[in-house]
VOBA-1610 file (N, C-alpha, C; in pm, whole numbers, padded with zeros to 5 digits, always signed):
BEGIN
Unk+18363+15948+11088Unk+18239+16022+11091Unk+18258+16148+11007Unk+18183+16156+10906Unk+18192+16272+10820Unk+18070+16360+10834Unk+18049+16437+10731Unk+17937+16530+10730Unk+17804+16455+10733Unk+17799+16337+10671Unk+17675+16259+10672Unk+17641+16210+10813Unk+17742+16177+10891Unk+17719+16135+11029Unk+17662+16248+11113Unk+17713+16367+11093Unk+17662+16483+11167Unk+17518+16513+11126Unk+17490+16506+10996Unk+17353+16529+10948Unk+17259+16423+11004Unk+17304+16298+11008Unk+17222+16190+11063Unk+17190+16214+11210Unk+17289+16258+11288Unk+17266+16282+11431Unk+17170+16398+11454Unk+17184+16503+11375Unk+17093+16618+11388Unk+16952+16578+11348Unk+16939+16506+11236Unk+16807+16463+11190Unk+16745+16365+11289Unk+16824+16278+11347Unk+16773+16184+11447Unk+16724+16255+11572Unk+16799+16355+11616Unk+16758+16435+11732Unk+16625+16504+11704Unk+16612+16563+11585Unk+16488+16630+11546Unk+16373+16529+11538Unk+16399+16412+11480Unk+16295+16312+11460Unk+16241+16259+11593Unk+16326+16245+11691Unk+16280+16200+11823Unk+16183+16302+11882Unk+16214+16429+11866Unk+16125+16534+11914Unk+15992+16537+11840Unk+15994+16501+11713Unk+15872+16503+11633Unk+15786+16379+11651Unk+15845+16269+11696Unk+15770+16144+11704Unk+15749+16099+11849Unk+15854+16062+11917Unk+15842+16005+12051Unk+15798+16110+12153Unk+15860+16228+12149Unk+15832+16330+12251Unk+15738+16438+12202Unk+15664+16415+12096Unk+15569+16516+12046Unk+15457+16536+12148Unk+15426+16662+12176Unk+15318+16700+12268Unk+15338+16645+12409Unk+15461+16636+12452Unk+15490+16588+12588Unk+15570+16695+12663Unk+15545+16706+12790Unk+15623+16794+12876Unk+15722+16707+12951Unk+15849+16737+12936Unk+15953+16658+13001Unk+16019+16743+13108Unk+16042+16682+13223Unk+16105+16751+13334Unk+16234+16678+13369Unk+16340+16754+13383Unk+16469+16697+13419Unk+16578+16799+13395Unk+16700+16756+13415Unk+16812+16845+13389Unk+16831+16859+13238Unk+16894+16968+13199Unk+16918+16991+13056Unk+17003+16880+12998Unk+17101+16834+13073Unk+17188+16726+13026Unk+17109+16598+13005Unk+17023+16564+13099Unk+16944+16442+13089Unk+16848+16449+12970Unk+16782+16563+12954Unk+16687+16579+12843Unk+16759+16570+12709Unk+16873+16637+12697Unk+16948+16635+12572Unk+17002+16496+12541Unk+17065+16433+12640Unk+17128+16303+12615Unk+17027+16194+12582Unk+16913+16194+12649Unk+16813+16090+12619Unk+16762+16106+12477Unk+16737+16229+12435Unk+16690+16253+12298Unk+16799+16222+12196Unk+16922+16259+12227Unk+17034+16235+12136Unk+17060+16086+12118Unk+17060+16011+12226Unk+17086+15867+12219Unk+16974+15795+12145Unk+16850+15831+12173Unk+16738+15770+12099Unk+16745+15804+11951Unk+16780+15927+11920Unk+16793+15968+11780Unk+16903+15894+11708Unk+17014+15873+11777Unk+17126+15800+11716Unk+17092+15653+11698Unk+17027+15594+11797Unk+16997+15450+11792Unk+16883+15417+11697Unk+16780+15499+11695Unk+16660+15467+11617Unk+16633+15568+11506Unk+16733+15645+11469Unk+16715+15746+11365Unk+16674+15688+11232Unk+16726+15572+11197Unk+16692+15512+11068Unk+16544+15478+11059Unk+16477+15462+11171Unk+16332+15437+11173Unk+16256+15569+11190Unk+16302+15653+11282Unk+16227+15772+11319Unk+16236+15885+11216Unk+16346+15898+11145Unk+16360+16007+11048Unk+16255+15998+10938Unk+16238+15882+10872Unk+16132+15876+10770Unk+15992+15898+10828Unk+15966+15846+10948Unk+15835+15865+11010Unk+15810+16013+11037Unk+15911+16084+11089Unk+15896+16226+11119Unk+15874+16307+10991Unk+15944+16272+10884Unk+15927+16344+10757Unk+15786+16322+10703Unk+15740+16198+10705Unk+15604+16168+10658Unk+15501+16241+10744Unk+15522+16242+10874Unk+15430+16310+10965Unk+15426+16460+10935Unk+15541+16521+10909Unk+15547+16662+10875Unk+15474+16692+10746Unk+15490+16606+10645Unk+15425+16626+10516Unk+15274+16614+10530Unk+15228+16515+10603Unk+15084+16492+10617Unk+15018+16602+10701Unk+15083+16647+10806Unk+15023+16746+10896Unk+15019+16886+10835Unk+15097+16914+10734Unk+15097+17049+10675Unk+15023+17048+10550
//
């Protein structure tokens, strides 16, 4: 895992927040909230990152 892996994980985490959890209020422990977003970002980042970027471009 190099620098690209770290960038992918950060971008995936961001993309989950911009797509799946956008405009949602989540209740739970900090660990649960972080891990669920991190795991979804890692697993589906290749799909969610482009969608989040396109969404950001269109909305601004």
